[in-house]
Every structure is written in structure tokens, then in C-alpha cells.
N, C-alpha and C positions, 0 to 999 in steps of 0.2 A: 601819353606814353603808358602802355600796359605794364603793370607790375608783375614780375615773375612770380609764379606760384611758390608757396612755402614748402620746403622739404622738412624743416624742423621747427616746431613751435613749443616753447617752454614757458609755462605760466606759473609764477609764484612757487617755484620748486624749492623744497627744503628737506634736509636730511639731518637728523639728530643722532648722536651716539652718546653712550654713557662712559664716563671715566671710571677707572678702577675695575672691579670684578665684572665679568660678563655672565649673564644668566638671569634667572628669575629674581624678582625682588624678595627680600627677606620679609618675615611677618611684621617686623617693626616698621619697615618701609611701607608695607601695604596699609598698616594702621595709620601711619603718619599721612599717607596720601588720602585715605578715607576721611580723616579728621580735617585735613586742609580743604578738601572739597566741600565738606559741611560748612566750614567757616568762610568759604570762598577766598581762600588764601593760597599762596604758592608754597608747596611743601619744601622743606629744607633739602630733601634729597634731589629736587630738581636742579639744584646748583651743581650736581655731579654730571649733568648733561651738558653737551655743547653742540653747536651747530657746525657740521662739516660743510653744509651748504644752506644758505638762508635767503629765501624770497628771491630766487633768481628767475628773471624773465627776459627772454630774447627770442628772436626768430631768424631763421636762415633761409633765404630764397634758394630755389633749385639751381644747381650749377655753381654755387659759391664755395670757394676753398677758404675755410675759416680756421684761424689759429687760436689756441687757448693757451695763455701764458700766465705765469705767476710763480711765486716762491713755493718751495716745498711746504705742503700742509695748507695750501690756499684753497683746496677743494677741486682741483682739476680732475683727478682720477675719480673722485666721488661723482662728479658731474657725468663723466663718461659711463660709469657703471649704472647710473640712473637712466641715462639715455638708452642704454642697451639692455635694460631690464635685468641686469645681474643682481641689483638690489632694488628695493621698493622705496619710494619717497614717503616721508611722513606727512608732507603737505604738498599741494600743487600737482601738476601733471606735465608730462612731456609727450608730444605727438610727433612721430617720425613717419613720413609717408614714403613707402617703397621698401624694397629689399635693403637690409642693413648688413654690411660686412664690418666686422670689428677685429682689431688686434690690440688687446689691452694688456695681456700678460704673455710672456714667452711660453710658447707651447701649450697654451690653453686649448683643451680638447684633443690633445695628442695622447696616445697610449704608449708608455715607454717600452713595452715589450714588442710592439709592432714595428715593422720596418718603415722606411720612407714612403714607399708606394702605398702600403696599407693605410698609413696615416693620412696620405693625401685623400684617399677615398673616404676615410672616417671623418676627417675634418671638413671635407667638402660637403658631405651629407649633413653634418651638424649645421653648417652655414646655410644649407638649403639648396645645394646643387644636386641635380639629378645625375644618375650614373652615366647617362649618355653625354651630359654636359662635361662631366669630369673626363670621360674617355676622349672627347674632342679636344680638350685643353691640356691633357696630361703632359704631352711633350713640351709645351710652352711653360707649364708650371715647373717642370724639372729643370729646363734650361735656365729659366729666370732665377731659380734658387741657387744655382751654382754648386749644388752638392750631388750632381748626377752620379758620381763615382760611389756614393754611399747609399743608394736607394734600397739596396738589399740588406742594410745594416739596421738593427734595432735602434730607435732614436734615443734610447737611454745612453747610448755611447756617443751621441752627438755632442759637440761643444755648444755652449749657449749661442754662439754666433750662427752655427749651422742650424740650430733649432729655429731661431727667429727668421732666418732666410727662408726656410721651407714654409714656416707658418705664414709669413707675409706673402710669399708667392701664391699660396693657396687662396688667401683672402683677396689678394689683388686681382686674381683671375676669376674670382667669383663675379666680378663686374656688377657690384651692388649699385643701387640708386644712391645710397648714403654710405660712405666709408668712414669709419671711426678708428683713429690710430693714436695710441699712447706713445710714450717716450721709448718704447722697446726698440725702435730703429737705431738707437744709440749703440746697440750691441753689435750691429753689423759693421763690416769694414768700410773703408772710404768708397770703394767702387760700388758696393752693394747699396750704401746710403744714397749715392748719386743716382743709381738706377731706380731705387725705390721712390725717391723724390720725383724723378721723371715720370714714374708710373702714376703717382698721385696727381701730378700736374696734368697728365694726359686724361685722367679720369675727370678732372675739372673742366678741361677743354671739351670733353665729350658731353658736357652738360650734367655730369654727376656731382653730388655734393660731398665734400670732404671736410671732416672735423679733425684737426691735427693738434695734439697736445705735445709741446716740446719745450725744453730749456734751451735748445739750440736756436738762438735768435737769428742767426744767418739763414737757417733753413726756413724759419717762419717768414722772414722778409722775402726770401726767394720764392716761396710757394704760395703764400696766402694773400688774398685780396683784402681780407678783413681780419681783425683780431679782437678777442675778448681778454681783458685782464681781470683775473680773480685775486681777491685779497680777503683773507679771513672768511671765506665762503660766500662772498658777495662780489658782484660785478662792479668794478670801480671805473672801468673804461671800456668803451665799445666804439670802434670806428675803423678808419683805414689802418692798415698794418704799420705803416711808417709812423703815424702819430702815436699809436698805442705803444709801440716798442720804444720810441723816444721818451714818452712819459714814464714808462716802466723803468728804464735805465736812469732817468733823472731822479725817480723816487728811491731806487735801491742803491745806486752807486753815488749819486750826487752830481750836480753840474748839468745844466741844460744847454740849449743852443743860444741862449742870450743872457746878458747881465747888464745892469745899469745902476747908476748911483746918483744921488742928489749931491749938491755942491758941498755939503758938510761932510759927507762920508766918502767922497770920491778919492781913490788912491792918487797920490801925487805930492808935489811940493809947491813952493811959491812960484815955480816957473811954468809947470804944466800939470794938468789933472785929467784923468780918464773920465769919460762920460758914459760910454757904453761899449760893449763888445757883442758881436753877433756872428753866428755861423750862417752863411747865406748860400743859396743855390745860384745857378747861372742866371735865373730870372730876378734875383735880388730878394727872394723871399726867405724868411727864417726857416732853417731846415735842421732837424735833429737826426735824420738819416739821409745818406747820400749814396747814390749809385756810383760804384767804383769807376764807371766809364764817364762820369761827369765831373767838371771842375768844382772845387770847394773854395768858397771865399771866407776869409776871416776879416770881418769889418770892424775897424777900431775907430771910435769917435772920441776925440779928446779936445781939450781947450788949452790954448796957450795964453797964460795970464799976463806975461810981460815979455818984452824982447830981451834975450840973453844969449845963451849958448844955442848952437844948432841942435834940433831935436829930431830923432829918427825913430819911426815905429819898428818894432821887432817882435817876432813870434817864435815860440818853441813848441813843437808838436810832439806829444808823447803817446805811445801806444797803451793798450789796456793793462800791460804789465809794468808800466812806468818807465820803459826804455825810451830814450830820446830818438825820435824818428829823424828830426833835423831842426836846425836853427835857421832863421832867415830874417834879413832886414832889407829895407829898400835902399838900393845903391844909387838911386838917381841923384845927379848933381844938385838938384833943387834943395836937398837936405844939408848941403855944406854951408849954407848961410842961415843965420837966425830967422825964424818965422815970426812975422808980426803977430801981435795978440789977436785972437779970434778962435772960432770953432773950425775943426778940421775932421775929415773922415778919410781914412786910408784903408784900402782893402787889399789883402794879400791873397792871390789866387793860387791855390794848389792844383797842379795840372791833373787831368784824368789819368787813371791807371798808374798811379804812383804809390799811394798808401795801400797797405794790406787790409784785409777785412778785419772788422772788430771795432771796438770803441776807442776813441781817441780824445785826449784832452789838450788844451792849449794854454800856455803861459803867454801873457802879453806884457810888453814893456815899451816905454818911451825913453830913449837913451840918447846920450851924447857920445860920439865916437872920439875917444882919446887914445888912439892906437898905441900899444896893443890892447887897451882896455876899453870897456864900455862903462860909462857912468850912468846908472839908472836914475830916472826922475819920477816915473810912475810905473808901478808894477802890480800885476794881478796874476796869481798862480793857479793853474788848472781852473780857470774862470769860466770857460765854456767847454762843451763836449759834444761829440757827434759820433754816429755809428756809420761805418762804411760797409756796404754789402754788395755782393756780386749776384746778379740775377741768373748767372750761369747759362747764358744764351750763346756762348761760344765766341763772342766778339770782344772779350776782355783778355787780360794777360793770363787768365785761368785757362782759356781755350776749352777743351773737352775734359780737362783733368778735374776729377771730383774730390781729390784729397786736399789736405791742408798745406798751404805754402808757409814755411817758416820764415821769420824775418820781419822787420818793421816796414819794409817797402816791398812792392811787387810790381815793378815797372813793365810796361809793354814795350819791348825793345824791337828795333828793326834788325832783321837778320838777313845776311847775304848768303848765297849758296852757289857753289860751283861743283861741277862733276865732269869727269872725263867721258 
């Protein structure tokens, strides 16, 4: 199988900045540096420097849509500025093959005194578009931006949202070989974000390369085939978007898609103990991210130690804000009698198109029903977590709506319709 050519190659890329005052070194610092070099020692002033990016190496094949995620200050924007030659690296190199279109800062390259039309020509020329190319695409750029009523207005009077709509529209219609986009899309409204993501998706489908930095994990899951996770200026995870996002959430929020215990530490009492809990997909594999259109399984493995009261598995699902989505327990009559000692595995299946997008956590209990109360025997709170995402392909409860659905659930209902 022939490997796709590389659009981006990054080799041992590093960037250092100095803490404190910016500017030339003082005479004292220069003398200290000179003496340290004579003694082959590290100068004290070097401790005032820090790596915004350190020894980063990766490559991106042509046609890949790659997300870059990480906490604030992890080096994401520094990486993009190095890739687009806004700033120079201290070590290493980055090779980008083809025309590069970038949108890293709102209105970068725009002149505040010029109107919308004039800035389209100015920004297009800065990006590398010819006048004839801009003329040919002018109507599409204006229509996509959604600010056609203000094309004769100086852009200094634009809102930040209007600014970024026009800037992104110019960059998107540049049709670059490599598109580099920072978090600026968060400024646009829901409809514009949906269309912008669709535009970047179409660029990827057309064989172009997209590098997308965002804190919006829904958008990263929807758009990207691959993701890089940056932490303290270094790549700590590189792989499929689902795996990287699940790992990132597990590291930052806590709780992953699986938990297990040995006999000494297992939650429970003399009647029953938990052994493990997993979030599983429809194929039975452990899953940290789940397509909203697919069922989600919460697998509970536990051990009955002796025959006693009837024991029933129960789950509580909570959304990312801690609101209870629902409680559920198995109502099958088999749980009305005490279970003989042994190992059991029960899986609760959450139907497709029920939960809203976002991160969810699960409480697990093994209980006895003593109506109207539940008597707990083994409990684990927020023990596993998973992320629900919508690929926005139109066949979920979202349909073609690009905004945010509020609420803990978002079911796909059956609608009937009558007309005279």
C-alpha cells in the first residue's frame, strides 16, 4: 500500500522565551553568560528562560484533518505560529509543502480604515491570491461571510464576530493546500461555526490538509481524523481523535472508560463486591468516546460472596455539569431471588440518540430493593466516564441544526404530521 505524501513535516521543533523583562541582556547578564561559557557551565540567567515548545516531532500526510488540543499554555498557538513562519524556532525545522492559508488571530492582515471589500482584496493578496482569483470568488466570499450588508463599512466598526467571519471567509476561499486554524472560530455564532466546520471538512474531503486548534472537543471529534495532545510544550499523545480526546479528558477531568479492583480494595460488603466497570461500544470494546447514534453499554462485573438478599445492578448517569440524566436498574424478575455465589457480569445498554453531547460520568451500585427504598451493598461514584459526540451528518436528533441543544437528553423522537 502506497503511503500518502507528507504535507507537514516537523523535526525537533523548539521555541524558548524569557520570563520577566523583554529586550537585550544587561551587561551583568552578558558577563555572566561569557564566564559560564568559559567554565562550560549553565548561566544562572538561563533559568529565566522556558520552553513554550520543546523537541516536537510529527508529520501529517496530505489530506489529513488533524486537531491539536491541550490546556491553555500548552504550546498550541506557538506551534501554529512556528508552522506559519510568524515566529522563528530556536531549534529544529518545520516543512510545509504547498500553499498555506492561516487564520490565527481575529482580523490579522486587515486594515481598520478600509471597508469590507477593500480588506478582502488586501487580505487575499497577503495570502497569495491573484486579483483575478479574488474577482472570481468575491461573491462567494461575501455570501459565506454573512456580512454582505456591511461591505462598504470600515471594518473598525465591525464586531469581533463580523471580523472573524470575513477573515475566515477569505482564508477558506483561498483554497490552500494546507489550512491552519486557531480557536478564533469560537467568536462566530452557531450557524457560522457549523458552516465553517463544514467548509474545513470539505477541504479535507478534497484532499487538502487542515490543522485545527480548538478547545471545543465536540468540533475536534466531528472534524478531525487524528489529534495531537500538547502538554508543557511537548506532544504527549498522537493518534486517532477518539483515543486522544478520551485520554485528555481522563487526565484533566479524571475518570476513564474502565475501572477495576483487587479483592482487598473492591467496594462492597460481606454479600457482594464489585470487580470492574467498563464503558463499552456495541462491539464490546472499551470506549471513551461514543457516537451519539450508537448504543452505549455500562458493563458491571461483580462477585456474589454468599447467598442472602436479592441483589440488583443499578446505574446513575450524570452530565458534565453534574446534573442527573437518569437512574436505571434491571427490572427483570430474575433479580427477585437471591443469586447463588459466583461471578456475574451485567450490562446496561443506553439507547442511541438519547444522551446530549458532552462528557458523562456513571455511578454504579449493587442494591437490594426494599420498596420504597434501595439498600446499597456495593457502590462506586463517578467511577467511569465517556464523551458523547455528534458527527453532524444529519441523521441524528441534531438534524441540520448547528447550535447547542440544552438539557441532559436529546432524544430522536418520531413525529407525525397532518395537513389539510
